[in-house]
N, C-alpha and C positions, 0 to 999 in steps of 0.2 A: 161601471167600468166598461161594459160592452156597449154603452151608448156611443162611445167614440170609435170612429172607423179605423183609426190607426191601431187601436187595441185589438180589434177583430182581426185585422191583417196580421198583427204580431202573433196572435194565438194560432192562426192558421199556418203561418210560416214556421213557427216553432214546432207545431205538431208534425208537419211534413218532415222537417229536418231531423227531429228527434227520432222518429221511426227509422228513417233511412240510415242515419249515422250510427245508431245503436246496433243495428243488425250487422252493418259492415264492421263496426268496431269489435264485435264479438269474435269474428274470425281473425281480425288483426291481432287481438290479444292471444288467441289460440295459436296463431302461427309465430308469435314472438316478433311481430313486425310493427309494434306500436310507434316506433321511431319514423316509420314511413309516412304516417299521417302528418306528423310534425314537419318532416322534410318537404312534403308536397305543399303544405300551407305556405311555407317560406318561399318556395319557387312561385307559387301562385301570386304572392304579393308583387313580385317583379313583373309578372304577366299582366296583372290588373293595372298597375301604375303605368306600365308601358302602353297599355291600351288607352288609358286616359291621355297620355302624351300624343297619341295618334288620333285622338278624337273618337275613339271607339268605346263601346260600353265596357266598363271594368269587369262585369261578369263574364263577358265573352273572352277577354284577355285572361282572366283567372282560370276559366275552363280550359282554354287552349294550352296554357302553361302547365297546369296540373296533369292533364291527360297525357301530354307528351312526356312529361317527367315520369309519370307513373308507368307508362309503357316502357320507357328506357330503363327504369329501375327493375321492372319485371324481366326484361330481356337480359340484363346483366346478372340477375339472380344472386347467387352466393358471393360472387366477386364484388358486388356492391355492398352487401350487408356487412362484410367484415373489414371495410375500409372506413373506420370511424373518422380518422383525420380528414380524409378526402370529403366525406359527407359533411363534416363540420365546416370545411372551407366553402363548399358549395352553398350551404345554408347562409353563411355570413355574406358571401358574395351576392346571393339573391336579395337579401335585405339591403345591401349596399346599393345594388342596381335600382331597387325600388325607390330608395331615398334620392338617388341621382335623378331619376325621372321626375320626381316631385320637385326637385330643385328648379327645374325649368318652368314649372307651372305651379307657383306657390299658391295660386288661388284654389287649388284642390287639396289644401291641407286638411280640410274637414273630411273629405273622402278618405284620405289616408288614415285618419284617426278611426273612422268607421271600419276600414279594412283591417286595421290592427286589433281593435278591441270589440268590433261588432256594433250594430245599431239597429236592433230589431224593431224599435219603435218608429224607425224611418222607412220601413218596408211598405211599398205601395202595392196596389192590386196587381199590376203587370208583373212585378217581381214575385208575388205569391204564385202566380200562374207558371212562371219560369221555374220556381222551386218545385212546384208540383210535377212538372215534366221531368226535372232532374231526379226527383224522388222516385217516380214510377220507373224510370229507366234503371236507376240504381238497384231498387229492390227486385225488379224483374231480372236484371242481369245476374244478381246474386243468386236468385232462385234457380236460374238455368245452370250455373256452374257449381252449385252447392255440393252436389254429390261427388264429382271429381275433385273439388276443392278440399272437402273433408278427407277424402281418400288420400290425396297427395300430401295433405298436412300431417296426417297421423301415421301413414304407412308409405312414405315416398318411394322406397325401393320396390315394394310390392306393386305400388301403383304404376311405376315405370315399367315393371315387368309385364303388367297387364295391358300396356299400350297407352297409358295416360301420359300426355306430354306435360312434364313438370314445368317447363319454361312457358308453354302456352297457357297453362292454368295460372301461373304467376303473373304473366302479362295482363291477362283478362281481369284478374282479381285486383291488381294495382290500378288499372284503369277505372274500375268500379270505385275503388278507394278514392281516386282523384275526383270523381263526380261527387261523392259524399263529402269530401273535404271542401270542394267549391261551395256546396250548399251550406255546410256548417259555418264557413267564414261569414256568411251573411248574418248569422245569428250571434256568434260569440267572438268573431274576429280571428285573425291569423294566429295571434299569440296564445289564444285560449282554446284552440280547436280540440285539444285533448278532452275538454270538459264534457262535451256531448258524445264524442266518439269512443273515448277510452274508459272514462270513469264508470259509467253504468255497466259496461261489459266486464270490466275487471271486478267490480263488486258482485255482479251476478255469478261469475265463475268461482268466487269465494263462497257463495251460498249453496250452489248446487253443481253437481258434476254431470248432470244429464243435459243433453243437447237442447231439446225443445223447451223444457222448462227454463233453461238458462237463457235462451234467446228471448223467450217471453218476458222473463224478469228484467233482462237488459232493456227491452223496449219500455216496460212499465216504469223503471227507474228513470230513464231518459225523459219520458213524458212528465213525470212528477217534477223532475229538475226544471224542465222548461216551463211548465204551467205555474208552479209555485214561485219560481224565480221571477217570472214576469209579474205575477200578482204582488209579490213583496216589493218589487221595483216600483210598481204603480202607487202603492200606499206609503212607501218610505222615501221615494224620490232618489234612491240609490241606483247605481248602474245595474242593468239587468244581467250583464255578463258576470258581475261580482256575485250576485245571488245564485246564479246557475252554477258557477264554479264552487261556491261555498257548499251548496247542497250536494254536488257531486263528490267533493272531498268528504263530507259528513257521511254519505252513504258508504263510501269505501272504508272509512274507519270503522263504522258500525259492522260492516261485513267482516272485517279483520277480527274485531272483538268477538263477534258471534262465532266465528270459525275456531278461534282459540278456546272459547268456552265450551265447544261441542265435545262430547265424550269420545275418547280414542280407544279403539279396540286393540289392545297391545298384544293379544294372543294371536293376532292375524299373521299368517305366513304369506309372504309375497315373493313370487319367483319373477325375477326380472332379467332382461338381457340388455346390457348397455355396451356401447363400443367406445373404447378409449385407446388412442395411439395405435389404431389398427387391430387391436386384440379384443376378443369378446370375453366379457367378464360375466360369470354367473353368480348372482347375489341372492341370498336368502335372508329375509328380515325376520328375526326371531322375537322382536319386541324389546330386547335389551339394547341399550345404547352401545355404540361402538367404542372400543378402547381409545383413550387419549393418545394422540400422536400418530394414529393410523389414518390413512386416507379414506374418507367415507365416500362410497359410490353414490352418484346422483340418483335419487329415486324419481321414478316417473310420477308426475303429479296424478292424483286420482282422476281428475278430469280427462287427462290424456289416456289413462288406463281404460276408463269407461268408453271413451270415444274410439279407441283403437279396436275394441270389440265391434263397434258399429262399422268401422271402416272395413274390417275383415268380412263382416256380413255383406257389405256393399260389394266387395270384390267377388265374393262367392256368387252373389246374385248376377253380377255382370258376366261372370264366367259361365253361368248356366244359360244366359241369353246368347 
């Protein structure tokens, strides 16, 4: 298998993208912004096809469109996240524009298919180098903003009180997401970008509630998806994107089953503070189920509870400095 240069290039490209996408995806899932990756990939399709129309590299057009869209989404913040109809229209319009651009140059239909569904076996050495640069910038950028990002994600009001710019963090993070999305499109395509970015991270957060083990597990799962998916594609002659997607779904289902089968400590008492309709509600969980017909307060996920403690620790450290 490794006797072929295209397979070596494919493995190198998948390794780079899997690491970068899974790390970024972990924070996307944690922040509840998984739809952002999907939105950016659709916008990137219009940018890539527009670049082809102008005789420019599709990767450059993809990068430009996703980065600009990511920055815009981060700047709009909450106003963007709660406008589902507007987001859906933008996504549909992006795909429509991409198809219109391709209409003028039907000779690029093969490139359109690769953009939509990925074509890792067609990756050449210069593209691998470009993906390596994207991956390094993505991971480095995420490392730089990881502390304020985690703080702003789990304790936004406290972070803002400590001087953290929530909008600034959001803009920087979504620009990093845009870079990871542009890289992922080269492997699994625009329509399947969730596969490497979201599936490993979601499965990891179902398995462990701790930050660093969760990040490591997310990377490992993404690498297993990528490597085994490519290997299975080589021996079965089925599309690589299918195998990667199938493995990602399988890992998530297994994580769900394992989570449900784990023992639950029903004697545990949990004190929570949740805000609803402007009023603070104090909830104490006794282990018994709530009475039918009564509104159940939303319980903070264990992952968020664990990381909130880490965020408070970060804030105290920043305050000391």
